[in-house]
DRENDO-1510 file (C-alpha; in Angstrom, 1 decimal, always signed):
<recs>
REC; n; res; u; v; w
REC; 1; UNK; -19.8; +7.8; -250.1 .
REC; 2; UNK; -21.7; +10.5; -248.5 .
REC; 3; UNK; -24.5; +11.1; -251.0 .
REC; 4; UNK; -26.2; +9.7; -254.2 .
REC; 5; UNK; -26.9; +12.9; -256.3 .
REC; 6; UNK; -26.3; +11.5; -259.8 .
REC; 7; UNK; -25.1; +8.5; -261.7 .
REC; 8; UNK; -22.0; +10.2; -262.3 .
REC; 9; UNK; -20.8; +9.6; -258.8 .
REC; 10; UNK; -20.6; +6.1; -259.4 .
REC; 11; UNK; -17.6; +4.4; -261.0 .
REC; 12; UNK; -17.8; +0.8; -262.1 .
REC; 13; UNK; -16.8; -0.8; -258.9 .
REC; 14; UNK; -19.4; +1.1; -257.2 .
REC; 15; UNK; -21.9; -0.1; -259.3 .
REC; 16; UNK; -20.8; -3.5; -258.5 .
REC; 17; UNK; -20.4; -3.4; -255.0 .
REC; 18; UNK; -24.0; -2.0; -254.6 .
REC; 19; UNK; -25.5; -4.8; -256.7 .
REC; 20; UNK; -23.5; -7.3; -254.9 .
REC; 21; UNK; -24.7; -6.3; -252.1 .
REC; 22; UNK; -28.3; -6.1; -252.8 .
REC; 23; UNK; -28.0; -9.6; -254.2 .
REC; 24; UNK; -26.9; -10.6; -250.3 .
REC; 25; UNK; -29.7; -8.6; -249.2 .
REC; 26; UNK; -32.0; -10.5; -251.4 .
REC; 27; UNK; -30.9; -13.8; -249.8 .
REC; 28; UNK; -31.9; -12.4; -246.3 .
REC; 29; UNK; -35.6; -11.4; -247.7 .
REC; 30; UNK; -36.0; -15.5; -248.3 .
REC; 31; UNK; -36.3; -15.6; -244.8 .
REC; 32; UNK; -39.4; -15.5; -242.6 .
REC; 33; UNK; -38.0; -12.8; -240.3 .
REC; 34; UNK; -36.6; -10.3; -243.3 .
REC; 35; UNK; -35.9; -7.5; -240.6 .
REC; 36; UNK; -32.0; -7.1; -240.2 .
REC; 37; UNK; -30.5; -4.5; -237.6 .
REC; 38; UNK; -28.2; -2.6; -239.9 .
REC; 39; UNK; -29.6; +0.9; -239.7 .
REC; 40; UNK; -30.8; +0.6; -236.2 .
REC; 41; UNK; -31.7; +4.0; -234.2 .
REC; 42; UNK; -30.7; +5.7; -237.6 .
REC; 43; UNK; -33.8; +7.8; -239.2 .
REC; 44; UNK; -34.5; +8.1; -242.8 .
REC; 45; UNK; -36.6; +11.1; -244.3 .
REC; 46; UNK; -38.4; +10.3; -247.3 .
REC; 47; UNK; -39.3; +13.9; -249.1 .
REC; 48; UNK; -41.8; +13.7; -251.7 .
REC; 49; UNK; -42.7; +16.3; -254.0 .
REC; 50; UNK; -43.8; +14.4; -256.9 .
REC; 51; UNK; -46.5; +11.3; -257.0 .
REC; 52; UNK; -44.7; +8.1; -256.4 .
REC; 53; UNK; -45.5; +4.3; -255.9 .
REC; 54; UNK; -42.8; +2.1; -256.8 .
REC; 55; UNK; -40.0; +4.7; -255.6 .
REC; 56; UNK; -41.4; +5.8; -252.5 .
REC; 57; UNK; -42.8; +2.7; -251.3 .
REC; 58; UNK; -39.5; +0.7; -251.7 .
REC; 59; UNK; -37.5; +3.4; -250.3 .
REC; 60; UNK; -39.7; +3.0; -247.0 .
REC; 61; UNK; -39.9; -0.6; -247.1 .
REC; 62; UNK; -36.0; -0.6; -247.6 .
REC; 63; UNK; -35.4; +1.7; -244.7 .
REC; 64; UNK; -37.9; -0.6; -242.1 .
REC; 65; UNK; -36.1; -3.9; -243.5 .
REC; 66; UNK; -32.7; -2.5; -242.1 .
REC; 67; UNK; -34.4; -1.3; -238.9 .
REC; 68; UNK; -34.3; +2.2; -239.6 .
REC; 69; UNK; -37.0; +4.8; -238.4 .
REC; 70; UNK; -38.8; +6.2; -241.5 .
REC; 71; UNK; -40.6; +9.7; -241.6 .
REC; 72; UNK; -42.8; +10.2; -244.7 .
REC; 73; UNK; -43.1; +13.8; -246.0 .
REC; 74; UNK; -45.3; +15.1; -249.1 .
REC; 75; UNK; -46.4; +18.4; -250.2 .
REC; 76; UNK; -49.5; +17.8; -250.3 .
REC; 77; UNK; -51.1; +18.9; -246.7 .
REC; 78; UNK; -48.0; +20.3; -245.8 .
REC; 79; UNK; -46.7; +23.9; -245.4 .
REC; 80; UNK; -45.4; +23.5; -248.9 .
REC; 81; UNK; -48.9; +24.6; -249.8 .
REC; 82; UNK; -49.0; +27.9; -247.7 .
REC; 83; UNK; -45.5; +29.0; -249.7 .
REC; 84; UNK; -42.7; +27.4; -247.7 .
REC; 85; UNK; -39.8; +27.0; -249.5 .
REC; 86; UNK; -37.9; +23.9; -250.0 .
REC; 87; UNK; -34.8; +25.5; -248.0 .
REC; 88; UNK; -37.1; +26.3; -245.2 .
REC; 89; UNK; -38.8; +22.7; -245.3 .
REC; 90; UNK; -35.8; +21.1; -245.1 .
REC; 91; UNK; -34.0; +23.3; -242.2 .
REC; 92; UNK; -37.5; +22.8; -240.4 .
REC; 93; UNK; -37.0; +18.8; -241.1 .
REC; 94; UNK; -33.7; +18.7; -240.2 .
REC; 95; UNK; -34.7; +19.6; -236.6 .
REC; 96; UNK; -35.7; +16.0; -236.2 .
REC; 97; UNK; -31.7; +15.0; -237.0 .
REC; 98; UNK; -32.6; +12.7; -239.7 .
REC; 99; UNK; -29.4; +10.3; -241.1 .
REC; 100; UNK; -30.5; +10.4; -244.6 .
REC; 101; UNK; -33.3; +12.4; -246.9 .
REC; 102; UNK; -34.6; +10.8; -249.7 .
REC; 103; UNK; -35.7; +13.6; -252.3 .
REC; 104; UNK; -38.2; +13.2; -255.3 .
REC; 105; UNK; -39.1; +16.6; -256.8 .
REC; 106; UNK; -39.8; +18.4; -259.9 .
REC; 107; UNK; -36.7; +20.8; -259.5 .
REC; 108; UNK; -33.5; +19.3; -261.2 .
REC; 109; UNK; -30.4; +20.2; -259.1 .
REC; 110; UNK; -32.6; +20.2; -256.0 .
REC; 111; UNK; -30.6; +17.2; -254.0 .
REC; 112; UNK; -27.4; +18.8; -254.5 .
REC; 113; UNK; -28.7; +22.0; -253.1 .
REC; 114; UNK; -30.0; +20.0; -249.9 .
REC; 115; UNK; -26.5; +18.2; -249.5 .
REC; 116; UNK; -25.3; +21.9; -248.6 .
REC; 117; UNK; -28.2; +22.8; -246.2 .
REC; 118; UNK; -28.2; +19.2; -243.8 .
REC; 119; UNK; -25.5; +17.0; -242.5 .
REC; 120; UNK; -27.8; +14.1; -243.5 .
REC; 121; UNK; -27.0; +11.7; -246.7 .
REC; 122; UNK; -29.0; +12.8; -249.5 .
REC; 123; UNK; -30.3; +10.3; -252.0 .
REC; 124; UNK; -31.9; +11.3; -255.4 .
REC; 125; UNK; -34.9; +9.6; -256.3 .
REC; 126; UNK; -35.5; +11.7; -259.1 .
REC; 127; UNK; -34.9; +15.6; -259.8 .
REC; 128; UNK; -37.3; +16.7; -262.9 .
REC; 129; UNK; -35.8; +15.9; -266.0 .
REC; 130; UNK; -32.3; +15.7; -264.8 .
REC; 131; UNK; -31.4; +12.0; -263.3 .
REC; 132; UNK; -32.8; +8.9; -261.2 .
REC; 133; UNK; -29.8; +7.3; -260.2 .
REC; 134; UNK; -31.2; +4.6; -257.8 .
REC; 135; UNK; -33.7; +3.2; -260.9 .
REC; 136; UNK; -30.5; +2.8; -263.1 .
REC; 137; UNK; -28.8; +1.1; -260.2 .
REC; 138; UNK; -32.0; -1.5; -260.0 .
REC; 139; UNK; -31.9; -1.8; -263.4 .
REC; 140; UNK; -28.0; -2.8; -263.9 .
REC; 141; UNK; -29.0; -5.1; -261.1 .
REC; 142; UNK; -31.9; -6.6; -262.7 .
REC; 143; UNK; -29.5; -7.4; -266.2 .
REC; 144; UNK; -26.7; -8.8; -263.9 .
REC; 145; UNK; -29.3; -11.4; -262.3 .
REC; 146; UNK; -30.3; -12.6; -265.6 .
REC; 147; UNK; -27.0; -12.2; -267.8 .
REC; 148; UNK; -23.9; -12.3; -265.5 .
REC; 149; UNK; -22.5; -9.1; -266.9 .
REC; 150; UNK; -23.7; -5.8; -269.2 .
REC; 151; UNK; -20.1; -6.0; -271.1 .
REC; 152; UNK; -20.8; -5.9; -275.1 .
REC; 153; UNK; -24.6; -5.8; -274.6 .
REC; 154; UNK; -26.8; -4.0; -277.0 .
REC; 155; UNK; -29.2; -1.8; -275.2 .
REC; 156; UNK; -31.8; +0.2; -276.8 .
REC; 157; UNK; -33.5; +3.1; -274.8 .
REC; 158; UNK; -37.0; +3.6; -276.7 .
REC; 159; UNK; -39.2; +6.7; -276.3 .
REC; 160; UNK; -39.5; +10.2; -274.5 .
REC; 161; UNK; -36.1; +10.7; -273.9 .
REC; 162; UNK; -36.3; +14.4; -273.9 .
REC; 163; UNK; -38.3; +14.0; -270.3 .
REC; 164; UNK; -36.8; +11.3; -269.1 .
REC; 165; UNK; -34.3; +11.2; -266.0 .
REC; 166; UNK; -34.1; +7.8; -265.9 .
REC; 167; UNK; -32.7; +7.6; -269.5 .
REC; 168; UNK; -30.1; +10.0; -268.5 .
REC; 169; UNK; -29.1; +7.8; -265.4 .
REC; 170; UNK; -29.4; +4.5; -267.1 .
REC; 171; UNK; -27.1; +5.8; -270.3 .
REC; 172; UNK; -24.4; +6.5; -267.7 .
REC; 173; UNK; -24.3; +3.3; -265.8 .
REC; 174; UNK; -24.8; +1.4; -268.7 .
REC; 175; UNK; -22.0; +2.2; -270.6 .
REC; 176; UNK; -20.1; +2.4; -267.0 .
REC; 177; UNK; -21.1; -1.3; -266.7 .
REC; 178; UNK; -19.6; -2.1; -270.4 .
REC; 179; UNK; -22.7; -1.7; -272.7 .
REC; 180; UNK; -23.4; -0.4; -276.0 .
REC; 181; UNK; -26.5; +2.2; -275.3 .
REC; 182; UNK; -28.7; +3.4; -278.7 .
REC; 183; UNK; -31.1; +6.2; -277.9 .
REC; 184; UNK; -34.4; +5.8; -280.3 .
REC; 185; UNK; -37.5; +7.7; -280.6 .
REC; 186; UNK; -38.7; +10.7; -282.8 .
REC; 187; UNK; -36.6; +14.1; -283.2 .
REC; 188; UNK; -38.9; +16.2; -281.2 .
REC; 189; UNK; -38.3; +14.0; -277.9 .
REC; 190; UNK; -34.2; +14.0; -278.2 .
REC; 191; UNK; -32.6; +16.6; -276.0 .
REC; 192; UNK; -30.5; +18.7; -278.2 .
REC; 193; UNK; -27.3; +17.7; -276.4 .
REC; 194; UNK; -27.7; +14.2; -276.8 .
REC; 195; UNK; -24.3; +13.7; -278.1 .
REC; 196; UNK; -22.4; +14.1; -275.1 .
REC; 197; UNK; -23.9; +11.2; -273.9 .
REC; 198; UNK; -21.7; +9.0; -276.3 .
REC; 199; UNK; -24.9; +7.1; -277.0 .
REC; 200; UNK; -25.9; +6.2; -280.7 .
REC; 201; UNK; -29.1; +8.0; -281.8 .
REC; 202; UNK; -31.9; +6.6; -284.1 .
REC; 203; UNK; -35.1; +8.3; -285.4 .
REC; 204; UNK; -36.9; +5.2; -285.9 .
REC; 205; UNK; -36.7; +1.4; -285.0 .
REC; 206; UNK; -35.1; +0.0; -287.8 .
REC; 207; UNK; -32.2; -1.5; -286.3 .
REC; 208; UNK; -33.9; -2.5; -282.8 .
REC; 209; UNK; -33.9; -6.2; -284.3 .
REC; 210; UNK; -30.1; -6.0; -283.0 .
REC; 211; UNK; -31.0; -5.2; -279.6 .
REC; 212; UNK; -30.2; -7.5; -276.8 .
REC; 213; UNK; -32.3; -5.6; -274.3 .
REC; 214; UNK; -35.2; -3.2; -275.2 .
REC; 215; UNK; -35.9; -0.6; -272.8 .
REC; 216; UNK; -39.2; +1.2; -273.4 .
REC; 217; UNK; -39.8; +4.8; -272.0 .
REC; 218; UNK; -43.2; +6.3; -270.7 .
REC; 219; UNK; -44.5; +9.2; -272.4 .
REC; 220; UNK; -44.0; +11.8; -269.9 .
REC; 221; UNK; -47.3; +13.8; -270.6 .
REC; 222; UNK; -47.1; +15.8; -267.5 .
REC; 223; UNK; -43.9; +17.4; -268.4 .
REC; 224; UNK; -44.9; +18.2; -271.8 .
REC; 225; UNK; -46.3; +22.0; -272.2 .
REC; 226; UNK; -46.7; +21.2; -275.9 .
REC; 227; UNK; -47.6; +18.7; -278.5 .
REC; 228; UNK; -44.3; +16.8; -279.4 .
REC; 229; UNK; -45.9; +14.4; -281.4 .
REC; 230; UNK; -48.9; +14.3; -284.0 .
REC; 231; UNK; -50.8; +12.1; -281.7 .
REC; 232; UNK; -50.1; +9.1; -279.4 .
REC; 233; UNK; -51.9; +6.8; -282.3 .
REC; 234; UNK; -49.1; +7.8; -284.4 .
REC; 235; UNK; -46.4; +7.4; -282.0 .
REC; 236; UNK; -47.4; +3.8; -281.3 .
REC; 237; UNK; -47.6; +3.0; -284.9 .
REC; 238; UNK; -43.7; +4.1; -285.1 .
REC; 239; UNK; -42.0; +3.8; -281.8 .
REC; 240; UNK; -44.1; +1.1; -279.6 .
REC; 241; UNK; -42.2; -1.7; -278.2 .
REC; 242; UNK; -43.7; -5.0; -279.3 .
REC; 243; UNK; -42.7; -8.6; -280.3 .
REC; 244; UNK; -43.1; -7.8; -284.3 .
REC; 245; UNK; -40.1; -5.3; -284.0 .
REC; 246; UNK; -37.4; -7.3; -281.5 .
REC; 247; UNK; -35.6; -9.8; -281.4 .
REC; 248; UNK; -37.0; -13.2; -280.2 .
REC; 249; UNK; -34.4; -13.3; -277.7 .
REC; 250; UNK; -34.4; -9.8; -276.6 .
REC; 251; UNK; -35.0; -8.7; -272.9 .
REC; 252; UNK; -37.7; -6.2; -272.5 .
REC; 253; UNK; -37.6; -3.6; -269.5 .
REC; 254; UNK; -39.7; -0.6; -268.8 .
REC; 255; UNK; -39.6; +1.8; -265.6 .
REC; 256; UNK; -43.2; +2.2; -264.9 .
REC; 257; UNK; -45.8; +2.9; -264.6 .
REC; 258; UNK; -46.7; +1.4; -268.0 .
REC; 259; UNK; -49.0; +3.0; -270.4 .
REC; 260; UNK; -50.1; -0.5; -272.1 .
REC; 261; UNK; -50.6; +0.2; -275.8 .
REC; 262; UNK; -49.0; +3.2; -276.1 .
REC; 263; UNK; -44.8; +2.8; -275.7 .
REC; 264; UNK; -45.1; -0.8; -275.1 .
REC; 265; UNK; -47.8; -3.5; -275.8 .
REC; 266; UNK; -49.9; -5.3; -273.8 .
REC; 267; UNK; -48.4; -8.5; -274.9 .
REC; 268; UNK; -44.8; -7.4; -274.8 .
REC; 269; UNK; -45.5; -6.1; -271.1 .
REC; 270; UNK; -46.7; -9.6; -270.1 .
REC; 271; UNK; -44.2; -11.7; -272.0 .
REC; 272; UNK; -41.7; -14.1; -270.6 .
REC; 273; UNK; -39.0; -12.3; -271.6 .
REC; 274; UNK; -40.3; -9.2; -270.0 .
REC; 275; UNK; -38.2; -8.3; -266.7 .
REC; 276; UNK; -40.6; -5.1; -265.7 .
REC; 277; UNK; -41.9; -7.2; -262.7 .
REC; 278; UNK; -38.2; -8.3; -262.0 .
REC; 279; UNK; -37.2; -4.1; -261.9 .
REC; 280; UNK; -40.1; -3.5; -259.4 .
REC; 281; UNK; -38.6; -6.6; -257.0 .
REC; 282; UNK; -35.1; -5.2; -257.0 .
REC; 283; UNK; -36.1; -2.0; -256.2 .
REC; 284; UNK; -36.3; -2.7; -252.4 .
REC; 285; UNK; -32.9; -5.0; -252.2 .
REC; 286; UNK; -31.0; -2.4; -254.1 .
REC; 287; UNK; -32.3; +0.9; -252.3 .
REC; 288; UNK; -31.4; -1.3; -249.1 .
REC; 289; UNK; -27.8; -1.7; -250.7 .
REC; 290; UNK; -27.7; +2.2; -251.3 .
REC; 291; UNK; -29.0; +3.5; -247.9 .
REC; 292; UNK; -26.5; +0.8; -246.3 .
REC; 293; UNK; -23.7; +2.1; -248.3 .
REC; 294; UNK; -24.4; +5.8; -246.8 .
REC; 295; UNK; -25.1; +5.1; -243.4 .
REC; 296; UNK; -23.0; +2.3; -242.6 .
REC; 297; UNK; -20.6; +0.7; -245.1 .
REC; 298; UNK; -19.2; +4.1; -245.5 .
REC; 299; UNK; -18.6; +4.7; -241.9 .
REC; 300; UNK; -14.5; +4.2; -241.6 .
REC; 301; UNK; -13.5; +1.3; -239.3 .
REC; 302; UNK; -16.6; +0.4; -238.4 .
REC; 303; UNK; -17.5; -3.4; -238.2 .
REC; 304; UNK; -20.0; -5.0; -240.1 .
REC; 305; UNK; -23.2; -5.4; -237.9 .
REC; 306; UNK; -24.5; -9.0; -237.4 .
REC; 307; UNK; -27.1; -10.2; -240.3 .
REC; 308; UNK; -25.7; -7.1; -242.7 .
REC; 309; UNK; -24.2; -8.1; -245.6 .
REC; 310; UNK; -20.5; -7.1; -245.8 .
</recs>
């Protein structure tokens, strides 16, 4: 595997292999010395054009835990503010010969362009409203850790599907792992081509009591140029994930950051069945597994270095 650009790049065996390797990495993170030598002398460039706490932090920590050198680039304070294009920025940074570039940006499809401009492995950390494959991987990993398998699982993804790159990647990976997926939200927050996903669609939460997992999506106001719902209060009344709607044993997930009291209640966020903090914790080991997959495991005939999971 040369790049991770979309969830479409991952077959079930790829997902399982990455999750299994992440689980092996998780065991190493219980040690006093957490660093592994797997990516020593490799350079990972984090290229972030959008604000991020969880994704950027976990990618940086993942690379460092594998002993890679890390360079962080943000648009603020760079030549981007002077009008430099994405291509010229990438070509300039490629002079530092990074082995991998992790990119988050507001432009759908930009990671695929980078793959044509540089020899580095490209990891899509979120491109506009398009995809966020590593978030979907860590969500699958989190559910596997809790439930063992996703086959036959009923997963409801609720909220702003229209603007959610997380939803697009998760539908693909959840289905690939055997889950039944339902997308729920107001009609104005559903993509016009929603039928191509193969997921069931609901414009209410009337059937959410049948869900084994309820995945709440954030209202992405920063991507909205017009009013998609009458008010947040009305949206919350009909679509907020809380205990009065979901089954007693249903698990709760959210990609973060959480808007308490909007898409999910505070009680649901902090409940024992919430996996939100588990998802955050999974971010580092899953992204360790992705970087290892691209920069070490894919090298034909190369032995696994000491301390790195096979």
